[in-house]
C-alpha positions in Angstrom: 0.0 0.0 0.0 1.8 3.1 -1.2 0.8 6.6 -0.4 1.5 9.6 -2.5 3.4 12.6 -1.1 0.2 14.6 -1.1 -1.5 12.0 1.1 1.5 11.9 3.5 1.4 15.6 3.7 -2.3 15.6 4.5 -1.8 13.0 7.2 1.1 15.1 8.8 -1.1 18.2 8.8 -4.0 16.3 10.3 -1.7 14.8 13.0 -0.2 18.2 13.8 -3.7 19.8 14.0 -4.9 17.1 16.4 -1.7 17.4 18.4 -2.1 21.2 18.6 -5.7 20.9 19.8 -4.7 18.4 22.5 -1.8 20.5 23.8 -4.0 23.6 23.7 -6.7 22.0 25.7 -4.4 20.6 28.4 -2.1 23.7 28.7 -4.7 26.5 28.5 -8.1 25.9 30.1 -11.1 27.0 28.1 -12.3 30.5 29.0 -15.7 29.1 30.1 -14.1 27.2 33.1 -12.0 30.0 34.4 -14.7 31.2 36.8 -16.2 28.7 39.2 -18.8 29.9 41.6 -18.8 28.5 45.1 -22.2 27.6 46.4 -22.7 27.8 50.2 -23.9 24.8 52.0 -27.7 24.6 52.3 -27.6 23.4 55.9 -24.9 23.5 58.5 -26.4 21.4 61.2 -24.2 20.1 64.0 -24.1 16.4 64.7 -22.9 16.9 68.2 -26.1 15.5 69.8 -26.3 12.4 67.6 -22.6 11.6 68.3 -23.3 12.0 72.0 -26.3 9.7 71.8 -24.3 7.1 70.0 -21.5 7.3 72.6 -23.9 7.0 75.4 -25.6 3.9 73.8 -22.2 2.3 73.3 -21.2 3.0 76.9 -24.5 1.6 78.2 -24.1 -1.6 76.2 -20.4 -2.0 77.3 -21.4 -1.4 80.9 -24.1 -4.0 80.8 -21.8 -6.6 79.2 -19.0 -5.9 81.7 -21.4 -5.9 84.7 -23.0 -9.2 83.5 -19.5 -10.8 83.1 -18.4 -9.6 86.6 -21.7 -10.9 88.1 -21.1 -14.3 86.5 -17.5 -14.4 87.7 -18.5 -13.5 91.3 -21.3 -16.1 91.3 -19.1 -18.8 90.0 -15.9 -17.8 91.7 -15.4 -21.2 93.4 -15.6 -23.0 90.0 -13.1 -20.5 88.5 -10.7 -20.8 91.4 -10.8 -24.6 91.3 -10.1 -24.6 87.6 -7.1 -22.2 88.1 -5.7 -24.4 90.9 -5.5 -27.4 88.7 
């Protein structure tokens, strides 16, 4: 498949044109995107109370589990002490 000089020249021009467009788009931003407006937040509610409620719930559950474990340990101390003595 042979190409004439004219076809080669057209391909070179097309490649240069595409390359110039790519470089132009990456180096210099388009004028439409130079200004970006910042939109303020619609609501700025604090999540302090919900975090506090979650922390209290976690603390309550942890306290119940620990209390239950200590109550079982105290009720069965003689079994635990016997198992540790062996």
